[in-house]
N, C-alpha and C positions, 0 to 999 in steps of 0.2 A: 306891381304897377301902382302908381299913386292913385288915390281916389279922384283927384282933380283930372287926371288923364282919362280915367274911366268915364267921368261925366262929360268930358269934352269930345270924346270919340264920336258919339252919335251926331253931334253938331257938325264935326268935320266931314263925316261921311255924307251927310245931307248937303253940305256946301259943295262937295265934289260932284253932286248930281245935277247941279244947275249948269246951264249952258246958254251962251248967247249966239252960238254958231248955228250951223245947219240943223234942221229939225229932226232928221233921221240920224240914228247912231252910226258911227264909223263901222265899217264891215271888215271882217277878216278875209284873207284870201280864200277863194272858193276852189281850192285844190288840196290834195292831201299833203301834209307836211311830214316828212320822214324825221321823226323825233331823234333818232340816233344821229343823223347827219346834222341836225340843228344844235345838238348839245356841244358844249365846249365854250371857248372864250370868244367874246364879241367886244370890240372896242367901241365906245360910245363916241360917235363922230359929232353929233349935234343932238339937241333935245329941247323940248319945252319941259323944263324940270319940275319934279315934285318939289313943292315948297310949302311947308306948313309953318307959318311964323311962330306959333306957340309950341311947336315940337321941332326944335332945331336939329334933332338927330335924324329927321327925315328929309332935311333940306339938301338938295343936290344943286342948288342955284349957283354955287361957286365951285363946282367940281372941276378938277383937272386930272388927266390920265384916268378917265373913267373906263372900267372894264366890267362887263357883266358876264358871269360864268354860269353855265347850266350843267347839271348832272342828273341823269335819270336813274332813279333807284329801281330795284327789282319790284317794289310794290307800287310803282307808277308815280311816285312823288318826284317833282322836278325841284331839286335842291338848287337854290340860286344864291350866288354870292356877288354882290356889287361892291367893288372897291374903287375908291377915288381919293385924291389928295384934295384937301379943302384949302382953297384960296391961292394955290400956286403949286409948282412942281415940287417944292420942298415943304409944302404944308403938311399938317398932320393927316395920316391915313384914316379914312373912315370906311366902315364896312357894314353893309346891310345884308341880312341873310333870310329873306323871305322864302317861303316854300310855295310851290304851285302844283296844281293838278290840271290835267286836260279836262276841259268842260265839253267841248264839241269833239267827240271821238270820231266823227265822220271825216273831219279834216285835220284834227290835232292843232288847229290854228287859233283856237280860243281857249285861254287858260283862266283859272281863278287863282290869283296871287294873294297870299296871306302874309301880311306884315305883322299883324297883331291878332291873336285869337279873340273872338271868333269871326272877325271881319275879313271878308274877301273882296277883291276887286277884279273886274274883268280886264284882262290884258289880251290884246289881239295882235296876231302876226298879220299886219295889214298889207305888207309887201315883202316879197322874198324872191331873190333871183334864182335861176335854175341851178346855179353852182353852189348855193348856200354860202355865198361870200358877202352879201349885202342884205340887210333887212330893215324894215320899219316896224316898230312895235308901238301900238297906240292903245288908248282907252276909248270906250264908246262915245263919251262926250267931248273928245278932242282936247281935254284940258292938259294932257301930257302926251308926249311922243318922243321916241328915241330912234334916231338913225344910227345903225350900228354896222360894223364891218369886221371881218376877220383880221384885218390889218389896221394899224393906228392911223393910216392916211389913205385917202382914196383920191383918184384924179378929180380935178375941179368939175369937169363935164359930168362925171357920174354923180357927184354931190349935187350939182344943179338939177339933174334929172329927179333926184329924190326930193329936193325942195319943191320942184314943180309938182310932184305927186302930192306933197303935203298941201300945196295951194289948191289943187284940184279937189282934194278931199275936205276942204274947209277948215284947215288948221290956221291959227293966228300966227303968221310968219313974223310978226313984230316981236313975239315972245321966243322965237327960235334962237337958240344960243349954240354956237360952235364950241365944242369941248376941246380945250387945248390938250394936245397929246405930244409927249416927248419921251422917247424910249432909248436906252434903258432908263427906267425910273430911278430916282434918287432913293437910296435905302435909308 
């Protein structure tokens, strides 16, 4: 890792801690999440994307066909693979492979995601349907959020319910972006 990146990381981490939204942090669901059922592929339907201008490899601002995949290892690590096409359905494929661990073992709904060692970020399962078909993942300061589903499309009424949830929890809907999905993807 370059020296400039190492010097920049603490600044970026502190910048992510500021918020102009509600004063209390976003909360995870207050029920137990069955990790085995949660694992697998989730299509990113909409998001307030991670975007770090000085680190374009972390930018998902122009993601298309976004899919987040989770796999639980025997030692409790959640291996994550986020793939998307940059800029269009035929754009170059990008892949991020952070690792996570469950932080709140009472509910399994709060994880610590690590993109770059030793820095970790809190990721919260803020909403999850009973059938494990739709979810909302967020961060405590509401700077990023992901509406995800097991299928690349959801009915408009269900999408609107999730957007309403984001409004109720204080997310900036002006920054919410629908992620274009078209499958099968171009190879």
